[in-house]
KEKE-150815 format. One record per residue: y, z, x of N, C-alpha, C in turn. Coordinates in steps of 0.1 Angstrom, whole numbers, always signed. Example, Ala and Ser with C-alpha at 12.3 -4.5 7.8 and 13.67 -1.06 7.14 Angstrom:
BEGIN
ATOM/n_Y/n_Z/n_X/ca_Y/ca_Z/ca_X/c_Y/c_Z/c_X
ATOM/-57/+78/+132/-45/+78/+123/-33/+78/+132
ATOM/-22/+71/+128/-11/+71/+137/+0/+79/+129
END
This chain:
BEGIN
ATOM/n_Y/n_Z/n_X/ca_Y/ca_Z/ca_X/c_Y/c_Z/c_X
ATOM/+12/+395/+677/+16/+408/+672/+17/+407/+657
ATOM/+11/+417/+650/+11/+417/+636/+24/+425/+632
ATOM/+33/+418/+624/+45/+424/+620/+44/+432/+607
ATOM/+33/+430/+600/+31/+437/+587/+27/+452/+589
ATOM/+33/+460/+581/+31/+475/+582/+32/+480/+596
ATOM/+43/+479/+602/+45/+483/+616/+45/+499/+617
ATOM/+43/+504/+629/+44/+518/+631/+58/+522/+633
ATOM/+66/+513/+638/+80/+516/+641/+89/+504/+636
ATOM/+102/+506/+634/+110/+495/+631/+110/+485/+643
ATOM/+112/+472/+639/+113/+461/+650/+127/+457/+651
ATOM/+131/+453/+663/+145/+449/+665/+145/+434/+665
ATOM/+154/+428/+657/+156/+414/+656/+171/+410/+659
ATOM/+173/+398/+663/+186/+393/+665/+188/+380/+656
ATOM/+201/+378/+653/+204/+365/+646/+217/+359/+652
ATOM/+218/+346/+651/+229/+339/+657/+237/+332/+646
ATOM/+250/+335/+646/+259/+329/+636/+267/+319/+644
ATOM/+265/+306/+640/+271/+295/+648/+279/+286/+638
ATOM/+291/+285/+641/+300/+276/+633/+304/+263/+640
ATOM/+305/+253/+632/+312/+240/+636/+322/+238/+625
ATOM/+335/+240/+628/+346/+240/+619/+342/+249/+607
ATOM/+342/+243/+595/+339/+252/+583/+324/+251/+579
ATOM/+315/+247/+588/+301/+247/+586/+294/+257/+594
ATOM/+283/+262/+589/+275/+272/+596/+261/+267/+598
ATOM/+254/+271/+609/+241/+267/+611/+231/+276/+603
ATOM/+222/+270/+595/+212/+277/+588/+199/+271/+591
ATOM/+189/+280/+589/+175/+276/+591/+167/+279/+578
ATOM/+157/+272/+574/+149/+276/+563/+136/+282/+569
ATOM/+133/+294/+565/+123/+302/+571/+109/+296/+568
ATOM/+101/+295/+578/+87/+289/+577/+76/+299/+577
ATOM/+80/+312/+576/+70/+323/+575/+76/+335/+568
ATOM/+67/+344/+564/+71/+357/+558/+77/+366/+569
ATOM/+86/+375/+565/+91/+377/+551/+101/+366/+548
ATOM/+104/+364/+535/+114/+355/+530/+110/+340/+533
ATOM/+97/+337/+533/+93/+323/+534/+101/+314/+525
ATOM/+106/+303/+530/+113/+293/+522/+128/+296/+520
ATOM/+132/+308/+523/+147/+311/+521/+155/+306/+533
ATOM/+167/+305/+531/+177/+301/+541/+183/+313/+548
ATOM/+185/+312/+561/+191/+323/+569/+197/+317/+582
ATOM/+201/+326/+590/+206/+322/+603/+194/+322/+613
ATOM/+195/+314/+623/+185/+314/+633/+183/+328/+640
ATOM/+171/+332/+643/+169/+345/+649/+154/+349/+649
ATOM/+152/+361/+654/+138/+366/+655/+138/+379/+663
ATOM/+126/+383/+666/+124/+395/+673/+127/+395/+688
ATOM/+132/+406/+693/+135/+408/+707/+121/+410/+714
ATOM/+118/+403/+725/+106/+405/+732/+108/+416/+743
ATOM/+97/+422/+746/+97/+433/+757/+103/+427/+769
ATOM/+113/+434/+775/+119/+430/+787/+131/+421/+786
ATOM/+133/+417/+774/+144/+407/+771/+157/+414/+766
ATOM/+168/+410/+771/+181/+415/+766/+184/+409/+752
ATOM/+193/+415/+745/+197/+410/+732/+202/+396/+734
ATOM/+211/+394/+744/+217/+381/+746/+206/+370/+749
ATOM/+196/+374/+757/+185/+364/+760/+177/+361/+748
ATOM/+175/+371/+739/+167/+369/+727/+175/+359/+718
ATOM/+188/+361/+716/+195/+352/+708/+194/+338/+713
ATOM/+197/+336/+725/+197/+322/+731/+183/+316/+730
ATOM/+172/+324/+732/+159/+318/+731/+155/+315/+717
ATOM/+159/+324/+707/+155/+321/+693/+162/+309/+688
ATOM/+175/+307/+691/+182/+295/+686/+176/+283/+692
ATOM/+173/+283/+705/+167/+271/+711/+153/+268/+705
ATOM/+145/+279/+703/+132/+276/+697/+132/+271/+682
ATOM/+142/+276/+675/+143/+272/+661/+151/+260/+658
ATOM/+160/+256/+667/+169/+245/+664/+171/+235/+675
ATOM/+167/+239/+687/+169/+230/+699/+183/+230/+704
ATOM/+192/+239/+699/+205/+240/+704/+207/+251/+714
ATOM/+217/+248/+723/+221/+258/+733/+233/+265/+728
ATOM/+233/+279/+729/+244/+287/+725/+248/+296/+736
ATOM/+261/+301/+734/+266/+312/+742/+270/+323/+733
ATOM/+266/+335/+736/+268/+346/+727/+282/+352/+729
ATOM/+290/+353/+718/+303/+358/+719/+304/+373/+717
ATOM/+299/+378/+706/+299/+392/+703/+291/+396/+691
ATOM/+289/+409/+689/+282/+414/+677/+291/+413/+665
ATOM/+285/+409/+654/+292/+408/+641/+288/+419/+632
ATOM/+274/+421/+631/+269/+430/+621/+256/+436/+627
ATOM/+254/+449/+623/+241/+456/+625/+236/+460/+611
ATOM/+223/+456/+608/+218/+457/+595/+204/+464/+595
ATOM/+201/+470/+584/+187/+475/+582/+181/+466/+572
ATOM/+168/+463/+574/+160/+456/+564/+147/+463/+563
ATOM/+146/+471/+552/+133/+478/+549/+128/+472/+536
ATOM/+116/+466/+538/+110/+459/+526/+98/+467/+522
ATOM/+98/+471/+509/+87/+480/+504/+78/+471/+495
ATOM/+65/+475/+494/+56/+469/+485/+55/+477/+472
ATOM/+47/+472/+463/+46/+479/+450/+41/+493/+450
ATOM/+34/+496/+461/+28/+510/+463/+37/+519/+472
ATOM/+49/+514/+474/+60/+521/+482/+56/+521/+497
ATOM/+47/+513/+501/+44/+511/+516/+55/+502/+521
ATOM/+55/+501/+535/+66/+494/+541/+59/+482/+549
ATOM/+58/+471/+543/+52/+459/+551/+61/+454/+562
ATOM/+75/+456/+560/+84/+451/+571/+95/+461/+572
ATOM/+99/+464/+584/+111/+472/+587/+118/+467/+600
ATOM/+130/+461/+598/+137/+455/+609/+151/+462/+610
ATOM/+155/+463/+623/+169/+466/+626/+174/+453/+632
ATOM/+184/+447/+625/+189/+433/+628/+203/+434/+634
ATOM/+205/+427/+645/+218/+426/+651/+222/+411/+651
ATOM/+233/+408/+644/+238/+394/+642/+250/+392/+651
ATOM/+249/+381/+659/+259/+378/+669/+266/+365/+666
ATOM/+279/+365/+668/+287/+352/+667/+284/+345/+680
ATOM/+281/+332/+679/+277/+324/+690/+285/+311/+690
ATOM/+287/+305/+702/+294/+292/+703/+283/+282/+708
ATOM/+284/+270/+702/+273/+260/+703/+278/+248/+711
ATOM/+269/+243/+719/+272/+231/+726/+270/+219/+717
ATOM/+271/+207/+722/+269/+195/+714/+254/+193/+710
ATOM/+252/+184/+701/+239/+180/+696/+237/+184/+682
ATOM/+227/+179/+676/+223/+182/+662/+210/+190/+662
ATOM/+210/+199/+652/+198/+208/+652/+185/+200/+647
ATOM/+174/+205/+652/+161/+200/+648/+152/+211/+646
ATOM/+144/+211/+635/+136/+222/+631/+125/+225/+642
ATOM/+124/+237/+646/+113/+241/+655/+100/+245/+647
ATOM/+91/+251/+654/+78/+253/+649/+77/+264/+637
ATOM/+86/+273/+637/+85/+284/+627/+96/+283/+616
ATOM/+103/+271/+616/+112/+269/+605/+109/+255/+599
ATOM/+112/+254/+586/+109/+241/+579/+121/+231/+579
ATOM/+133/+236/+581/+145/+228/+581/+156/+236/+588
ATOM/+166/+228/+593/+178/+235/+599/+189/+225/+598
ATOM/+201/+230/+595/+213/+221/+594/+226/+229/+594
ATOM/+237/+222/+597/+250/+229/+595/+254/+227/+580
ATOM/+258/+238/+574/+260/+238/+559/+275/+242/+557
ATOM/+283/+234/+549/+296/+239/+546/+296/+253/+539
ATOM/+306/+261/+543/+306/+274/+537/+307/+274/+522
ATOM/+314/+264/+516/+314/+264/+501/+301/+260/+495
ATOM/+291/+255/+503/+278/+252/+498/+268/+263/+499
ATOM/+272/+274/+505/+263/+285/+506/+256/+290/+493
ATOM/+263/+290/+482/+257/+295/+470/+246/+285/+465
ATOM/+246/+273/+469/+235/+264/+465/+222/+265/+473
ATOM/+223/+274/+483/+211/+277/+491/+205/+290/+488
ATOM/+192/+291/+487/+185/+304/+484/+185/+312/+497
ATOM/+196/+320/+499/+198/+327/+512/+190/+341/+512
ATOM/+187/+345/+523/+181/+359/+525/+192/+369/+521
ATOM/+187/+381/+517/+196/+391/+513/+207/+394/+523
ATOM/+219/+395/+519/+231/+398/+527/+236/+387/+536
ATOM/+229/+376/+537/+234/+365/+546/+247/+360/+543
ATOM/+250/+357/+531/+263/+352/+527/+275/+361/+531
ATOM/+273/+374/+528/+283/+384/+532/+286/+384/+547
ATOM/+275/+384/+555/+277/+384/+569/+283/+372/+574
ATOM/+280/+360/+569/+286/+348/+573/+301/+347/+570
ATOM/+304/+352/+558/+319/+352/+554/+326/+362/+563
ATOM/+320/+373/+566/+327/+382/+576/+329/+376/+589
ATOM/+319/+370/+594/+319/+363/+607/+330/+352/+607
ATOM/+330/+344/+597/+340/+333/+596/+354/+339/+597
ATOM/+357/+350/+590/+370/+356/+590/+374/+361/+603
ATOM/+364/+364/+612/+366/+370/+625/+366/+360/+636
ATOM/+361/+348/+633/+358/+338/+644/+371/+334/+652
ATOM/+382/+334/+646/+395/+329/+653/+402/+341/+658
ATOM/+399/+353/+653/+407/+365/+658/+402/+369/+672
ATOM/+411/+375/+679/+406/+380/+692/+396/+392/+690
ATOM/+384/+391/+696/+374/+401/+693/+377/+413/+702
ATOM/+374/+425/+696/+373/+437/+704/+358/+438/+708
ATOM/+355/+435/+720/+341/+434/+724/+333/+447/+720
ATOM/+323/+445/+713/+314/+455/+708/+301/+455/+717
ATOM/+296/+443/+719/+284/+441/+727/+288/+437/+741
ATOM/+283/+445/+751/+286/+441/+765/+273/+443/+773
ATOM/+266/+431/+776/+253/+432/+783/+254/+438/+797
ATOM/+266/+440/+802/+268/+445/+815/+270/+461/+816
ATOM/+270/+467/+804/+271/+482/+804/+259/+489/+809
END
């Protein structure tokens, strides 16, 4: 599927995974934002639930198993070219996830992945809005969540 200049916005998911004061980041291996650091994630496939998409994307990009806790943020990403065309338009849903044991390993569409201390985020070339979302999620991770996402509704 060609993602450039879509006819409709595409739905993507992201996983926010903490280990103590570190967060799981991946370095993007393709456009948009090639080479930038972000959270693991990708597009929802036809017939896939949001939860299934998050779990699959984290596994494909890092080799880690996660359990989805809840929705942290819903974002728009509309990227325009110099002629005001829209090469990319995503609706992104970022979920707080809990991770099992093991160390991440880079999958086929990422060039690197690792757990990064929160105070080291400014040293990474992050995708737009990532640091804000991560800090929001970290402030919520110990609080009792008011469930927003319920795959059983």
